[in-house]
C-alpha positions in Angstrom: -88.4 -20.0 -32.7 -85.5 -22.5 -31.7 -84.0 -23.5 -35.1 -83.8 -19.6 -35.2 -81.7 -19.1 -31.7 -79.8 -22.2 -32.8 -78.7 -20.3 -35.8 -77.9 -17.0 -33.7 -76.1 -18.8 -31.1 -73.8 -20.4 -33.9 -73.3 -16.9 -35.3 -72.5 -15.8 -32.0 -69.8 -18.5 -31.0 -68.6 -18.1 -34.6 -68.1 -14.7 -34.0 -66.4 -15.4 -30.8 -63.9 -17.6 -31.7 -63.2 -15.3 -35.0 -62.9 -12.3 -32.3 -60.6 -14.6 -30.0 -58.4 -15.5 -33.5 -57.7 -11.8 -33.9 -57.0 -10.7 -30.5 -54.6 -13.7 -30.6 -53.2 -12.8 -33.6 -53.0 -9.1 -33.2 -51.4 -10.3 -29.1 -48.5 -12.2 -30.8 -47.8 -9.6 -33.4 -47.7 -7.2 -30.1 -45.4 -10.1 -28.7 -43.6 -9.6 -31.8 -43.3 -6.5 -32.4 -41.6 -6.0 -28.4 -39.7 -8.5 -29.3 -38.0 -7.0 -32.2 -38.1 -3.8 -30.5 -36.3 -5.4 -27.4 -33.5 -6.7 -29.5 -33.2 -3.3 -31.0 -32.9 -1.7 -28.1 -30.1 -4.3 -27.0 -28.4 -3.3 -30.4 -28.4 -0.1 -29.8 -27.2 -0.3 -26.2 -24.2 -2.4 -27.6 -23.5 0.4 -30.0 -23.4 2.4 -27.1 -21.5 0.2 -24.6 -18.6 0.3 -27.5 -18.5 4.1 -27.0 -18.1 3.7 -23.1 -14.7 4.6 -21.9 -14.1 3.4 -18.4 -11.3 3.8 -15.9 -10.5 2.7 -12.8 -8.8 4.8 -9.7 -7.6 3.3 -6.7 -6.9 4.8 -3.5 -5.0 3.6 0.1 -4.5 5.7 3.7 -1.7 6.7 5.6 2.0 5.2 4.6 3.2 5.9 8.2 7.0 4.7 8.7 8.0 4.2 12.1 11.3 3.7 14.0 10.5 -0.1 13.7 10.2 -0.2 10.2 13.3 1.8 9.5 15.1 -0.2 11.6 13.8 -3.6 9.8 14.5 -2.1 6.4 18.0 -1.1 6.7 20.7 -3.2 4.9 24.1 -3.0 6.8 25.8 -4.4 4.0 25.1 -1.8 1.3 24.2 1.0 3.8 20.9 1.7 2.3 17.1 1.2 2.8 14.7 -1.2 1.0 10.9 -1.0 1.5 9.5 -2.9 -1.7 8.8 -6.1 0.7 6.6 -4.1 2.8 4.6 -3.6 -0.4 5.0 -7.2 -2.1 2.0 -8.8 -1.8 -0.6 -6.0 -2.9 1.5 -4.5 -5.6 -0.5 -6.2 -8.5 -3.9 -4.3 -6.8 -2.1 -0.9 -7.0 -0.7 -1.6 -10.0 -3.3 -2.7 -12.6 -5.3 0.2 -12.1 -5.4 3.2 -14.3 -4.5 5.7 -11.1 -3.6 5.1 -7.6 -3.8 7.8 -5.1 -1.9 7.5 -1.6 -1.0 9.6 1.2 2.3 10.1 2.6 2.5 10.8 6.4 5.4 12.3 7.3 8.6 13.8 5.6 11.7 13.0 2.6 14.0 15.2 4.3 17.6 13.8 3.5 19.6 12.1 6.6 22.1 15.1 6.8 21.0 17.2 9.6 17.9 15.9 10.4 18.4 11.5 10.8 15.9 9.4 9.6 12.7 8.8 12.5 9.7 7.4 13.4 6.7 8.8 15.7 6.4 11.9 16.7 8.3 13.5 14.1 8.6 11.4 10.6 11.6 11.4 8.5 11.7 8.4 5.9 14.8 7.5 3.6 14.0 8.5 -0.1 14.0 4.9 -1.2 10.5 4.8 0.6 9.2 6.6 -2.7 11.2 4.4 -4.7 9.0 1.4 -3.5 5.8 3.4 -3.3 6.4 4.0 -7.4 7.6 0.4 -7.8 4.1 -0.5 -6.0 2.4 0.9 -8.5 1.5 4.7 -6.7 1.2 7.3 -8.8 -0.2 10.5 -6.9 0.7 11.4 -3.5 -0.7 13.3 -0.8 1.8 15.6 0.5 -0.4 17.5 2.9 -1.1 16.2 6.5 -0.4 16.9 10.2 3.5 15.7 9.7 4.4 18.0 6.7 6.6 20.0 8.7 8.1 17.3 10.9 11.3 18.6 9.4 10.6 22.2 9.1 10.5 24.1 6.0 13.7 22.8 4.3 12.1 19.7 5.1 9.0 20.5 3.6 10.7 21.7 0.1 12.8 18.8 0.3 10.0 16.3 0.4 7.8 17.6 -2.4 11.3 17.8 -5.0 12.0 14.5 -4.2 8.3 13.3 -5.3 8.5 15.2 -8.2 11.8 14.3 -8.9 10.3 10.3 -8.6 7.7 11.5 -11.3 5.2 11.3 -8.5 2.2 13.8 -9.1 1.8 15.5 -6.1 -1.5 17.3 -4.2 -2.1 19.2 -1.2 1.0 21.5 -1.6 2.3 23.5 -4.3 5.9 24.8 -5.0 5.2 28.1 -5.4 2.4 30.5 -5.3 2.4 30.6 -9.2 1.2 27.1 -9.5 -2.4 25.5 -9.0 -3.9 24.0 -5.8 -4.7 21.2 -7.8 -3.9 18.7 -10.7 -5.6 17.9 -13.4 -4.6 14.2 -15.2 -5.8 12.8 -18.4 -6.2 9.2 -17.4 -6.9 7.5 -20.8 -9.1 10.4 -22.1 -10.9 11.7 -19.4 -9.8 14.6 -17.4 -9.7 14.0 -13.4 -9.1 16.9 -11.2 -7.7 16.0 -8.0 -6.5 18.1 -4.8 -6.5 17.7 -1.2 -6.7 19.6 2.0 -5.4 18.9 5.5 -7.1 20.2 9.0 -4.5 22.3 10.9 -4.5 22.6 15.0 -4.0 25.9 16.5 -0.6 26.5 18.1 0.5 29.2 20.6 -0.6 32.6 19.9 -3.7 31.6 17.9 -1.7 30.4 14.8 -2.1 27.8 12.5 0.2 24.7 13.1 0.9 21.3 12.4 2.0 18.7 15.0 2.5 21.3 17.0 4.9 23.5 14.8 3.6 26.6 13.7 3.3 27.3 10.0 5.3 30.0 8.5 4.0 32.5 6.7 6.5 31.6 3.9 4.8 27.9 3.6 1.5 28.8 4.0 0.4 30.0 1.3 2.0 27.1 -0.4 -0.8 24.6 1.8 -4.3 23.4 1.5 -5.7 23.6 4.9 -8.9 24.2 6.8 -9.8 24.7 10.3 -12.8 24.3 12.4 -13.4 28.1 13.0 -12.6 29.2 9.5 -14.7 26.6 7.7 -16.8 29.5 6.0 -13.3 30.8 4.8 -12.4 27.5 3.8 -15.1 26.6 2.0 -14.9 29.4 -0.5 -11.1 28.4 -1.3 -12.3 25.2 -2.4 -15.4 26.2 -3.9 -12.9 28.2 -6.0 -10.6 25.3 -6.6 -13.4 23.1 -7.9 -14.9 26.4 -10.3 -11.2 26.5 -11.6 -10.4 22.7 -12.2 -14.2 22.7 -14.1 -12.9 25.7 -16.0 -9.6 23.9 -17.2 -12.1 21.1 -18.6 -11.9 18.5 -15.4 -14.8 16.4 -16.2 -14.6 14.1 -12.8 -13.3 16.2 -9.3 -11.8 14.0 -6.6 -11.0 15.6 -3.2 -8.8 13.9 -0.8 -8.9 15.0 2.7 -6.8 14.9 5.7 -9.4 15.3 8.7 -11.2 13.4 11.7 -10.3 12.3 15.6 -7.5 9.4 15.6 -8.6 6.1 16.4 -12.4 7.0 16.2 -14.5 4.2 13.9 -17.4 7.0 12.8 -16.8 10.1 11.1 -17.3 13.7 13.3 -19.5 16.3 12.4 -16.9 18.1 10.5 -16.0 15.5 8.3 -20.0 15.1 7.6 -20.4 18.9 7.1 -17.1 19.0 4.7 -18.4 16.1 2.7 -21.8 17.6 2.4 -20.5 20.2 1.1 -18.3 19.1 -1.4 -20.8 16.5 -2.6 -23.2 19.4 -3.2 -20.8 21.9 -5.2 -19.8 19.5 -7.8 -17.0 17.3 -6.2 -17.3 13.4 -7.4 -15.3 11.4 -5.2 -14.1 11.8 -1.3 -11.5 9.7 -0.3 -10.0 10.4 3.1 -6.9 9.7 5.9 -6.0 10.6 9.6 -7.8 8.5 11.9 -5.3 5.6 11.6 -8.7 3.5 12.1 -11.0 2.7 9.4 -14.4 4.5 8.8 -17.5 3.4 7.0 -17.7 4.2 3.1 -21.0 6.5 2.7 -23.1 7.2 -0.7 -24.2 11.4 -0.1 -27.2 12.6 -2.1 -26.8 15.8 -3.5 -29.4 18.2 -2.2 -30.9 18.8 -5.7 -31.2 15.1 -5.8 -29.5 14.6 -9.2 -26.0 12.9 -8.2 -24.6 10.5 -5.6 -21.3 10.9 -4.1 -19.6 8.2 -2.9 -17.0 9.5 0.4 -14.2 7.3 2.0 -14.5 8.8 5.4 -11.1 7.0 6.5 -8.8 4.4 4.9 -7.1 4.0 7.9 -3.3 2.5 8.0 -1.7 1.2 4.9 1.4 0.6 6.3 2.5 1.5 9.7 3.7 -1.0 12.7 0.8 0.1 14.7 -0.3 -3.5 15.4 -2.1 -4.4 18.4 1.1 -5.5 20.0 2.4 -1.8 20.2 -0.7 -0.1 21.1 -3.1 -2.5 21.9 -5.5 -1.2 19.4 -6.4 -3.6 16.8 -8.0 -1.7 14.4 -4.6 0.2 13.4 -3.4 -2.7 11.6 -6.2 -2.6 9.3 -6.4 -0.9 6.1 -8.1 -0.8 2.5 -8.0 -0.4 -1.1 -10.4 1.6 -2.7 -11.4 1.5 -6.0 -13.8 3.8 -7.9 -14.6 3.1 -11.5 -15.6 6.1 -13.9 -17.4 5.6 -16.8 -17.6 8.2 -20.0 -20.2 8.5 -22.7 -17.8 9.2 -25.9 -21.0 9.9 -27.8 -22.6 12.3 -24.8 -19.9 13.4 -22.9 -22.0 12.2 -19.6 -19.5 10.8 -16.8 -21.1 8.1 -14.2 -18.9 7.5 -11.0 -19.8 3.6 -10.3 -20.4 3.0 -6.6 -16.7 1.9 -5.2 -15.7 -1.5 -3.9 -12.9 -2.4 -1.7 -10.0 -4.6 -1.1 -9.3 -4.6 3.1 -5.9 -5.1 3.7 -3.8 -6.0 7.0 -0.4 -5.4 8.2 1.2 -8.5 8.9 4.8 -9.6 10.3 7.2 -12.1 10.9 10.8 -12.5 12.5 13.7 -13.2 10.4 17.4 -13.1 10.5 16.8 -11.2 14.4 14.3 -8.6 12.3 10.6 -8.0 12.7 9.3 -7.5 9.1 6.0 -5.6 8.4 4.5 -6.1 5.2 1.0 -5.5 4.0 -1.2 -8.1 2.4 -4.7 -8.4 1.7 -7.2 -9.6 4.3 -9.5 -12.0 2.0 -6.5 -14.1 2.2 -6.0 -16.8 4.9 -4.2 -19.6 3.5 -1.2 -18.0 2.1 2.3 -19.4 2.6 3.6 -15.8 4.3 1.2 -16.5 6.9 1.9 -18.0 9.9 -0.8 -20.0 12.0 -1.9 -17.0 13.9 -1.2 -14.8 11.0 -4.2 -17.2 8.9 -6.7 -16.9 11.8 -5.7 -13.0 12.5 -5.7 -11.8 8.9 -9.5 -13.2 9.5 -10.6 -11.5 12.5 -9.3 -8.2 10.1 -11.3 -9.2 7.5 -14.6 -9.5 10.1 -13.4 -5.7 11.7 -12.8 -4.2 8.7 -16.3 -5.7 6.8 -18.4 -4.5 9.6 -16.9 -0.8 9.8 -16.8 -0.3 6.0 -20.4 -1.6 5.2 -21.9 -0.2 8.2 -23.1 3.0 6.0 -24.7 1.9 3.2 -25.6 -1.6 1.7 -24.0 -0.6 -1.7 -21.0 -1.1 -0.4 -19.1 -4.8 -1.6 -15.8 -6.2 -1.5 -14.0 -6.2 -4.7 -14.4 -9.6 -6.3 
């Protein structure tokens, strides 16, 4: 009996060892298969990556030429202006992308019969546009609360100068026959771009800009909205979105001029408009007007299928609104926002990545009895162009900007 049990036990052990070996071999095979499959997926993904077309778009806020900047940039010997030095330290960031969008806050109405001026009625020399082009700006928003600072003639001349210097102009149009948007082919990706600005109510209830009533002649040429006409304005925005898509736009960008001056967070109207645009096909929302930074947020559409970045305010890019002048440190901070767009050339699928940003700061220094203003990256605090005070203040600017911009979403990071 014991002998029989021993034989059975030996058989059982051998069977167990065999079963263990079979399972081990099976697992090894499965792992081998998985490895092979993983390698195949990697190869497939590599192939797909080769068919991904990527572009990078940059946007900046207000270019606001106050009288202090006008006076400094004038050369008495040549009787001319030159603004290139104001943008020299950020030129590479603006020009080393595929498309850069900016807001020109004011007019280029010419000197004759108008005169150049700053606040409250902005009129800059044409050389400002030359500097903007030199710095790498491609698209200019011409629709804001200062678009009529030099009346109807100034409105038309500003558009003409920008177009003559080969900028794409958004927010306004030269005639009612033209579209309210542009569609740019950027390295094979069709990008639809438009802009809208808030309007104020002037005497008699008419819409106005900076206290100036908008005449019936130019009102049809402007993309505008107002709190009390939002439903009607939404219909117009949706119509433009649909038209851009019908004409082949694969990505749609809105550049808004909205909000309340010097506020650090968006108001209810900004949020309402952003949600509407996100839910109706807009892919990226840039914005200006408050003269201070506001957060970057990621809005999820109602159907849950898409995330849309909204930059509620990019603040001042170039201005003389430093703390010393208006006792508000936030107006000397700006930002360059970068967004990458990827297109799968095999499937046509478009993917918008989360924005990154480069905080900027308006530095100043005295030379030849002049006070020069220059936009500098706020991430660099040891540059030769900074004074000892400037080195500490640029760090303060960086910290202010980072706290505001990243406060709505942990997905937003400084560009590496």
